[in-house]
KEGU-206647 format. One record per residue (C-alpha): z, y, x. Coordinates in steps of 0.25 Angstrom, whole numbers, plus 5000, padded with zeros to 4 digits. Each point is the difference from the previous one (the first is absolute). Layout:
N
<site><zz>Z</zz><yy>Y</yy><xx>X</xx></site>
...
***
This chain:
277
<site><zz>5488</zz><yy>5308</yy><xx>5340</xx></site>
<site><zz>5010</zz><yy>5003</yy><xx>4990</xx></site>
<site><zz>4994</zz><yy>5014</yy><xx>4997</xx></site>
<site><zz>4987</zz><yy>4993</yy><xx>4997</xx></site>
<site><zz>5006</zz><yy>4990</yy><xx>4991</xx></site>
<site><zz>5007</zz><yy>5011</yy><xx>4992</xx></site>
<site><zz>4987</zz><yy>5008</yy><xx>4999</xx></site>
<site><zz>4993</zz><yy>4988</yy><xx>4995</xx></site>
<site><zz>5011</zz><yy>4997</yy><xx>4990</xx></site>
<site><zz>4999</zz><yy>5015</yy><xx>4996</xx></site>
<site><zz>4985</zz><yy>5000</yy><xx>4998</xx></site>
<site><zz>5002</zz><yy>4987</yy><xx>4991</xx></site>
<site><zz>5011</zz><yy>5007</yy><xx>4992</xx></site>
<site><zz>4991</zz><yy>5012</yy><xx>4998</xx></site>
<site><zz>4988</zz><yy>4993</yy><xx>4996</xx></site>
<site><zz>5008</zz><yy>4992</yy><xx>4990</xx></site>
<site><zz>5006</zz><yy>5012</yy><xx>4994</xx></site>
<site><zz>4986</zz><yy>5007</yy><xx>4999</xx></site>
<site><zz>4994</zz><yy>4988</yy><xx>4994</xx></site>
<site><zz>5011</zz><yy>4999</yy><xx>4989</xx></site>
<site><zz>4998</zz><yy>5015</yy><xx>4997</xx></site>
<site><zz>4985</zz><yy>4998</yy><xx>4999</xx></site>
<site><zz>5003</zz><yy>4988</yy><xx>4990</xx></site>
<site><zz>5010</zz><yy>5009</yy><xx>4992</xx></site>
<site><zz>4990</zz><yy>5011</yy><xx>4998</xx></site>
<site><zz>4989</zz><yy>4990</yy><xx>4997</xx></site>
<site><zz>5009</zz><yy>4993</yy><xx>4990</xx></site>
<site><zz>5004</zz><yy>5013</yy><xx>4993</xx></site>
<site><zz>4986</zz><yy>5004</yy><xx>4999</xx></site>
<site><zz>4996</zz><yy>4987</yy><xx>4993</xx></site>
<site><zz>5012</zz><yy>5001</yy><xx>4991</xx></site>
<site><zz>4997</zz><yy>5014</yy><xx>4997</xx></site>
<site><zz>4985</zz><yy>4997</yy><xx>4996</xx></site>
<site><zz>5005</zz><yy>4988</yy><xx>4992</xx></site>
<site><zz>5007</zz><yy>5010</yy><xx>4991</xx></site>
<site><zz>4989</zz><yy>5010</yy><xx>4999</xx></site>
<site><zz>4989</zz><yy>4994</yy><xx>4991</xx></site>
<site><zz>5001</zz><yy>4986</yy><xx>5005</xx></site>
<site><zz>4998</zz><yy>4995</yy><xx>4985</xx></site>
<site><zz>4987</zz><yy>5009</yy><xx>4997</xx></site>
<site><zz>4988</zz><yy>4992</yy><xx>4997</xx></site>
<site><zz>4993</zz><yy>5002</yy><xx>5013</xx></site>
<site><zz>5013</zz><yy>4995</yy><xx>5008</xx></site>
<site><zz>5001</zz><yy>4988</yy><xx>4990</xx></site>
<site><zz>4986</zz><yy>4996</yy><xx>5004</xx></site>
<site><zz>5004</zz><yy>5000</yy><xx>5014</xx></site>
<site><zz>5012</zz><yy>4992</yy><xx>4997</xx></site>
<site><zz>4994</zz><yy>4989</yy><xx>4992</xx></site>
<site><zz>4993</zz><yy>4993</yy><xx>5012</xx></site>
<site><zz>5012</zz><yy>5001</yy><xx>5008</xx></site>
<site><zz>5008</zz><yy>4993</yy><xx>4989</xx></site>
<site><zz>4990</zz><yy>4989</yy><xx>5000</xx></site>
<site><zz>4999</zz><yy>4998</yy><xx>5015</xx></site>
<site><zz>5015</zz><yy>5001</yy><xx>5003</xx></site>
<site><zz>5005</zz><yy>4993</yy><xx>4987</xx></site>
<site><zz>4991</zz><yy>4991</yy><xx>4993</xx></site>
<site><zz>4994</zz><yy>4994</yy><xx>5012</xx></site>
<site><zz>5013</zz><yy>4997</yy><xx>5006</xx></site>
<site><zz>5006</zz><yy>4992</yy><xx>4987</xx></site>
<site><zz>4995</zz><yy>4986</yy><xx>5004</xx></site>
<site><zz>5005</zz><yy>5001</yy><xx>5014</xx></site>
<site><zz>5014</zz><yy>5005</yy><xx>4995</xx></site>
<site><zz>5001</zz><yy>4990</yy><xx>4990</xx></site>
<site><zz>4996</zz><yy>4988</yy><xx>5009</xx></site>
<site><zz>5010</zz><yy>5005</yy><xx>5011</xx></site>
<site><zz>5011</zz><yy>5003</yy><xx>4989</xx></site>
<site><zz>4999</zz><yy>4986</yy><xx>4994</xx></site>
<site><zz>5001</zz><yy>4993</yy><xx>5014</xx></site>
<site><zz>5012</zz><yy>5008</yy><xx>5004</xx></site>
<site><zz>5007</zz><yy>4997</yy><xx>4987</xx></site>
<site><zz>4997</zz><yy>4985</yy><xx>5002</xx></site>
<site><zz>5006</zz><yy>5001</yy><xx>5014</xx></site>
<site><zz>5012</zz><yy>5008</yy><xx>4995</xx></site>
<site><zz>5002</zz><yy>4989</yy><xx>4990</xx></site>
<site><zz>5000</zz><yy>4989</yy><xx>5010</xx></site>
<site><zz>5010</zz><yy>5006</yy><xx>5009</xx></site>
<site><zz>5009</zz><yy>5005</yy><xx>4989</xx></site>
<site><zz>5001</zz><yy>4986</yy><xx>4994</xx></site>
<site><zz>5004</zz><yy>4994</yy><xx>5013</xx></site>
<site><zz>5012</zz><yy>5009</yy><xx>5001</xx></site>
<site><zz>5004</zz><yy>5001</yy><xx>4985</xx></site>
<site><zz>4998</zz><yy>4985</yy><xx>4997</xx></site>
<site><zz>5011</zz><yy>4997</yy><xx>5011</xx></site>
<site><zz>5010</zz><yy>5007</yy><xx>4992</xx></site>
<site><zz>4995</zz><yy>4996</yy><xx>4986</xx></site>
<site><zz>4995</zz><yy>5014</yy><xx>4996</xx></site>
<site><zz>4985</zz><yy>4997</yy><xx>4999</xx></site>
<site><zz>4999</zz><yy>5004</yy><xx>4986</xx></site>
<site><zz>5002</zz><yy>5014</yy><xx>5004</xx></site>
<site><zz>4988</zz><yy>5000</yy><xx>5009</xx></site>
<site><zz>4992</zz><yy>5008</yy><xx>4990</xx></site>
<site><zz>5009</zz><yy>5012</yy><xx>5000</xx></site>
<site><zz>5002</zz><yy>5000</yy><xx>5015</xx></site>
<site><zz>4985</zz><yy>4999</yy><xx>5003</xx></site>
<site><zz>4996</zz><yy>5010</yy><xx>4989</xx></site>
<site><zz>5010</zz><yy>5011</yy><xx>5005</xx></site>
<site><zz>4995</zz><yy>4998</yy><xx>5014</xx></site>
<site><zz>4986</zz><yy>5001</yy><xx>4996</xx></site>
<site><zz>5001</zz><yy>5012</yy><xx>4990</xx></site>
<site><zz>5009</zz><yy>5008</yy><xx>5009</xx></site>
<site><zz>4996</zz><yy>4997</yy><xx>5014</xx></site>
<site><zz>4989</zz><yy>4990</yy><xx>5003</xx></site>
<site><zz>4990</zz><yy>5005</yy><xx>4989</xx></site>
<site><zz>4999</zz><yy>5015</yy><xx>5004</xx></site>
<site><zz>5001</zz><yy>4997</yy><xx>5015</xx></site>
<site><zz>4989</zz><yy>4989</yy><xx>5000</xx></site>
<site><zz>4991</zz><yy>5008</yy><xx>4991</xx></site>
<site><zz>5002</zz><yy>5012</yy><xx>5009</xx></site>
<site><zz>4997</zz><yy>4993</yy><xx>5013</xx></site>
<site><zz>4988</zz><yy>4993</yy><xx>4994</xx></site>
<site><zz>4994</zz><yy>5014</yy><xx>4996</xx></site>
<site><zz>5004</zz><yy>5006</yy><xx>5014</xx></site>
<site><zz>4992</zz><yy>4989</yy><xx>5007</xx></site>
<site><zz>4989</zz><yy>4999</yy><xx>4991</xx></site>
<site><zz>4997</zz><yy>5014</yy><xx>4995</xx></site>
<site><zz>5008</zz><yy>5009</yy><xx>5010</xx></site>
<site><zz>4992</zz><yy>4996</yy><xx>5011</xx></site>
<site><zz>4987</zz><yy>5002</yy><xx>4992</xx></site>
<site><zz>5004</zz><yy>5014</yy><xx>4996</xx></site>
<site><zz>5003</zz><yy>5004</yy><xx>5014</xx></site>
<site><zz>4987</zz><yy>4994</yy><xx>5005</xx></site>
<site><zz>4992</zz><yy>5007</yy><xx>4989</xx></site>
<site><zz>5006</zz><yy>5014</yy><xx>5002</xx></site>
<site><zz>5000</zz><yy>4998</yy><xx>5015</xx></site>
<site><zz>4985</zz><yy>4997</yy><xx>4999</xx></site>
<site><zz>4998</zz><yy>5013</yy><xx>4992</xx></site>
<site><zz>5008</zz><yy>5008</yy><xx>5010</xx></site>
<site><zz>4992</zz><yy>4994</yy><xx>5012</xx></site>
<site><zz>4987</zz><yy>5003</yy><xx>4993</xx></site>
<site><zz>5004</zz><yy>5014</yy><xx>4996</xx></site>
<site><zz>5000</zz><yy>4998</yy><xx>4985</xx></site>
<site><zz>5013</zz><yy>5006</yy><xx>4999</xx></site>
<site><zz>4995</zz><yy>5013</yy><xx>5007</xx></site>
<site><zz>4988</zz><yy>5000</yy><xx>4991</xx></site>
<site><zz>5009</zz><yy>5000</yy><xx>4988</xx></site>
<site><zz>5008</zz><yy>5012</yy><xx>5005</xx></site>
<site><zz>4987</zz><yy>5007</yy><xx>5003</xx></site>
<site><zz>4996</zz><yy>4998</yy><xx>4985</xx></site>
<site><zz>5014</zz><yy>5006</yy><xx>4996</xx></site>
<site><zz>5006</zz><yy>4987</yy><xx>4996</xx></site>
<site><zz>5014</zz><yy>4996</yy><xx>5005</xx></site>
<site><zz>4998</zz><yy>4985</yy><xx>5005</xx></site>
<site><zz>5015</zz><yy>4998</yy><xx>4996</xx></site>
<site><zz>4997</zz><yy>5003</yy><xx>4986</xx></site>
<site><zz>4987</zz><yy>4992</yy><xx>4999</xx></site>
<site><zz>5003</zz><yy>4988</yy><xx>5009</xx></site>
<site><zz>5015</zz><yy>4998</yy><xx>5002</xx></site>
<site><zz>5006</zz><yy>5003</yy><xx>4987</xx></site>
<site><zz>4992</zz><yy>4990</yy><xx>4992</xx></site>
<site><zz>5004</zz><yy>4989</yy><xx>5010</xx></site>
<site><zz>5015</zz><yy>5004</yy><xx>5000</xx></site>
<site><zz>5000</zz><yy>5000</yy><xx>4985</xx></site>
<site><zz>4993</zz><yy>4987</yy><xx>4999</xx></site>
<site><zz>5010</zz><yy>4994</yy><xx>5009</xx></site>
<site><zz>5012</zz><yy>5006</yy><xx>4992</xx></site>
<site><zz>4994</zz><yy>4995</yy><xx>4987</xx></site>
<site><zz>4995</zz><yy>4986</yy><xx>5004</xx></site>
<site><zz>5011</zz><yy>4995</yy><xx>5008</xx></site>
<site><zz>5010</zz><yy>4999</yy><xx>4988</xx></site>
<site><zz>4989</zz><yy>4992</yy><xx>4993</xx></site>
<site><zz>4998</zz><yy>4991</yy><xx>5012</xx></site>
<site><zz>5015</zz><yy>4998</yy><xx>5001</xx></site>
<site><zz>5000</zz><yy>4995</yy><xx>4986</xx></site>
<site><zz>4990</zz><yy>4990</yy><xx>5003</xx></site>
<site><zz>5007</zz><yy>4996</yy><xx>5012</xx></site>
<site><zz>5013</zz><yy>4998</yy><xx>4992</xx></site>
<site><zz>4994</zz><yy>4992</yy><xx>4989</xx></site>
<site><zz>4993</zz><yy>4990</yy><xx>5010</xx></site>
<site><zz>5012</zz><yy>4999</yy><xx>5009</xx></site>
<site><zz>5009</zz><yy>4996</yy><xx>4988</xx></site>
<site><zz>4989</zz><yy>4991</yy><xx>4995</xx></site>
<site><zz>4998</zz><yy>4993</yy><xx>5014</xx></site>
<site><zz>5015</zz><yy>4998</yy><xx>5001</xx></site>
<site><zz>5000</zz><yy>4994</yy><xx>4986</xx></site>
<site><zz>4989</zz><yy>4990</yy><xx>5004</xx></site>
<site><zz>5008</zz><yy>4995</yy><xx>5012</xx></site>
<site><zz>5014</zz><yy>5000</yy><xx>4994</xx></site>
<site><zz>4997</zz><yy>4995</yy><xx>4986</xx></site>
<site><zz>4988</zz><yy>4992</yy><xx>5002</xx></site>
<site><zz>5003</zz><yy>4995</yy><xx>5014</xx></site>
<site><zz>5015</zz><yy>4999</yy><xx>5000</xx></site>
<site><zz>5002</zz><yy>4997</yy><xx>4985</xx></site>
<site><zz>5010</zz><yy>5011</yy><xx>4998</xx></site>
<site><zz>5002</zz><yy>5003</yy><xx>4985</xx></site>
<site><zz>4989</zz><yy>5010</yy><xx>4996</xx></site>
<site><zz>5009</zz><yy>5006</yy><xx>4989</xx></site>
<site><zz>5011</zz><yy>5003</yy><xx>5010</xx></site>
<site><zz>4990</zz><yy>5006</yy><xx>5010</xx></site>
<site><zz>4995</zz><yy>5010</yy><xx>4989</xx></site>
<site><zz>5014</zz><yy>5003</yy><xx>4995</xx></site>
<site><zz>5005</zz><yy>5004</yy><xx>5013</xx></site>
<site><zz>4988</zz><yy>5008</yy><xx>5003</xx></site>
<site><zz>5002</zz><yy>5008</yy><xx>4987</xx></site>
<site><zz>5014</zz><yy>5001</yy><xx>5003</xx></site>
<site><zz>4999</zz><yy>5005</yy><xx>5015</xx></site>
<site><zz>4987</zz><yy>5009</yy><xx>4998</xx></site>
<site><zz>5004</zz><yy>5012</yy><xx>4992</xx></site>
<site><zz>4992</zz><yy>5013</yy><xx>4998</xx></site>
<site><zz>5007</zz><yy>5006</yy><xx>5012</xx></site>
<site><zz>4995</zz><yy>4989</yy><xx>5009</xx></site>
<site><zz>4986</zz><yy>5003</yy><xx>4995</xx></site>
<site><zz>5002</zz><yy>5015</yy><xx>5002</xx></site>
<site><zz>5005</zz><yy>4999</yy><xx>5014</xx></site>
<site><zz>4988</zz><yy>4991</yy><xx>5004</xx></site>
<site><zz>4990</zz><yy>5010</yy><xx>4994</xx></site>
<site><zz>5007</zz><yy>5012</yy><xx>5005</xx></site>
<site><zz>4999</zz><yy>4994</yy><xx>5014</xx></site>
<site><zz>4985</zz><yy>4997</yy><xx>4998</xx></site>
<site><zz>4997</zz><yy>5015</yy><xx>4997</xx></site>
<site><zz>5007</zz><yy>5004</yy><xx>5013</xx></site>
<site><zz>4993</zz><yy>4990</yy><xx>5008</xx></site>
<site><zz>4986</zz><yy>5004</yy><xx>4994</xx></site>
<site><zz>5003</zz><yy>5014</yy><xx>5003</xx></site>
<site><zz>5003</zz><yy>4997</yy><xx>5015</xx></site>
<site><zz>4988</zz><yy>4990</yy><xx>5001</xx></site>
<site><zz>4991</zz><yy>5011</yy><xx>4995</xx></site>
<site><zz>5005</zz><yy>5011</yy><xx>5008</xx></site>
<site><zz>5001</zz><yy>4993</yy><xx>5013</xx></site>
<site><zz>4986</zz><yy>4993</yy><xx>4999</xx></site>
<site><zz>4993</zz><yy>5013</yy><xx>4996</xx></site>
<site><zz>5007</zz><yy>5007</yy><xx>5011</xx></site>
<site><zz>4997</zz><yy>4990</yy><xx>5011</xx></site>
<site><zz>4985</zz><yy>5001</yy><xx>4996</xx></site>
<site><zz>5000</zz><yy>5015</yy><xx>4998</xx></site>
<site><zz>5005</zz><yy>5003</yy><xx>5014</xx></site>
<site><zz>4994</zz><yy>4988</yy><xx>5008</xx></site>
<site><zz>4995</zz><yy>5001</yy><xx>5014</xx></site>
<site><zz>4985</zz><yy>5001</yy><xx>5002</xx></site>
<site><zz>4991</zz><yy>4988</yy><xx>5002</xx></site>
<site><zz>5000</zz><yy>4986</yy><xx>4994</xx></site>
<site><zz>5012</zz><yy>4997</yy><xx>5008</xx></site>
<site><zz>5008</zz><yy>5011</yy><xx>4994</xx></site>
<site><zz>4996</zz><yy>4995</yy><xx>4986</xx></site>
<site><zz>5004</zz><yy>4986</yy><xx>5003</xx></site>
<site><zz>5013</zz><yy>5005</yy><xx>5006</xx></site>
<site><zz>5003</zz><yy>5008</yy><xx>4987</xx></site>
<site><zz>4998</zz><yy>4988</yy><xx>4991</xx></site>
<site><zz>5010</zz><yy>4992</yy><xx>5009</xx></site>
<site><zz>5010</zz><yy>5011</yy><xx>5001</xx></site>
<site><zz>4999</zz><yy>5002</yy><xx>4985</xx></site>
<site><zz>5004</zz><yy>4986</yy><xx>4996</xx></site>
<site><zz>5011</zz><yy>5000</yy><xx>5011</xx></site>
<site><zz>5006</zz><yy>5013</yy><xx>4996</xx></site>
<site><zz>4999</zz><yy>4997</yy><xx>4985</xx></site>
<site><zz>5007</zz><yy>4987</yy><xx>5002</xx></site>
<site><zz>5012</zz><yy>5006</yy><xx>5008</xx></site>
<site><zz>5001</zz><yy>5011</yy><xx>4989</xx></site>
<site><zz>5000</zz><yy>4989</yy><xx>4989</xx></site>
<site><zz>5011</zz><yy>4992</yy><xx>5007</xx></site>
<site><zz>5009</zz><yy>5013</yy><xx>5003</xx></site>
<site><zz>4998</zz><yy>5006</yy><xx>4987</xx></site>
<site><zz>5003</zz><yy>4987</yy><xx>4993</xx></site>
<site><zz>5014</zz><yy>5001</yy><xx>5006</xx></site>
<site><zz>5003</zz><yy>5014</yy><xx>4996</xx></site>
<site><zz>4994</zz><yy>4997</yy><xx>4986</xx></site>
<site><zz>5009</zz><yy>4988</yy><xx>4998</xx></site>
<site><zz>5012</zz><yy>5008</yy><xx>5004</xx></site>
<site><zz>4996</zz><yy>5012</yy><xx>4991</xx></site>
<site><zz>4998</zz><yy>4991</yy><xx>4988</xx></site>
<site><zz>5013</zz><yy>4992</yy><xx>5002</xx></site>
<site><zz>5008</zz><yy>5013</yy><xx>5001</xx></site>
<site><zz>4993</zz><yy>5005</yy><xx>4988</xx></site>
<site><zz>5003</zz><yy>4988</yy><xx>4992</xx></site>
<site><zz>5015</zz><yy>5001</yy><xx>5004</xx></site>
<site><zz>5000</zz><yy>5015</yy><xx>4996</xx></site>
<site><zz>4994</zz><yy>4996</yy><xx>4986</xx></site>
<site><zz>5006</zz><yy>4987</yy><xx>4997</xx></site>
<site><zz>5013</zz><yy>5001</yy><xx>5008</xx></site>
<site><zz>4998</zz><yy>4986</yy><xx>5008</xx></site>
<site><zz>4992</zz><yy>4994</yy><xx>5010</xx></site>
<site><zz>4990</zz><yy>4992</yy><xx>4991</xx></site>
<site><zz>4999</zz><yy>4991</yy><xx>4989</xx></site>
<site><zz>5010</zz><yy>4988</yy><xx>5000</xx></site>
<site><zz>4989</zz><yy>4990</yy><xx>4998</xx></site>
<site><zz>5008</zz><yy>4989</yy><xx>5007</xx></site>
<site><zz>5012</zz><yy>5001</yy><xx>4990</xx></site>
<site><zz>5001</zz><yy>4990</yy><xx>4989</xx></site>
***
């Protein structure tokens, strides 16, 4: 009985390691092709439809969700700060939270759910119908023609979507805090400007680039190596979102630690003294 359990555990560990190795080779192949003529005219023609599908069509959803998340953040933050007489600082606190954390993560999760599953299903269908094999027979590398444009589109468009999420999140909080709770508008924007520096914007956009790379690679990988049949395609789409979501949350932790350490190394302290004065 114990031997069977150990054998089962060993097989699972082996399968996971094999899967990770396969993903590493896949990611390296995609990154290598991204650096080899990715910006030639022919490749740009393949990239433009992906930019539209992944980025442009996602803007309304990201804006809507960002506005309501910002509004909810304004309601909850006001309830806490009003009790200690610090409601005038709501603009700064909310803006930093949105720009550094909520905006990038929210946009990434929306793209992972809305686009990641679709990319996996599309590539999975191509695999099941042997279109990937047809490309290989024609002498074309499917990674170069199918994967690289989608990965680059995720990397390029997620920072843009993050900006939309940030702006609408801050505006949604402004509507609730200033129009709803009648906090002084000048104080709201004053503390927003005081709290949000170029560093906060850099951190948020830097995170979004990493999130976009993770979503693009994971979504394409799940579709590229999905199991045969309709069930395999559906499972690949589901696994794509779940794995991308986990990757976003875990990488967000390590990126937060990295950027915090980098800030201390450059400026010599843990962050701007926004609450002083």
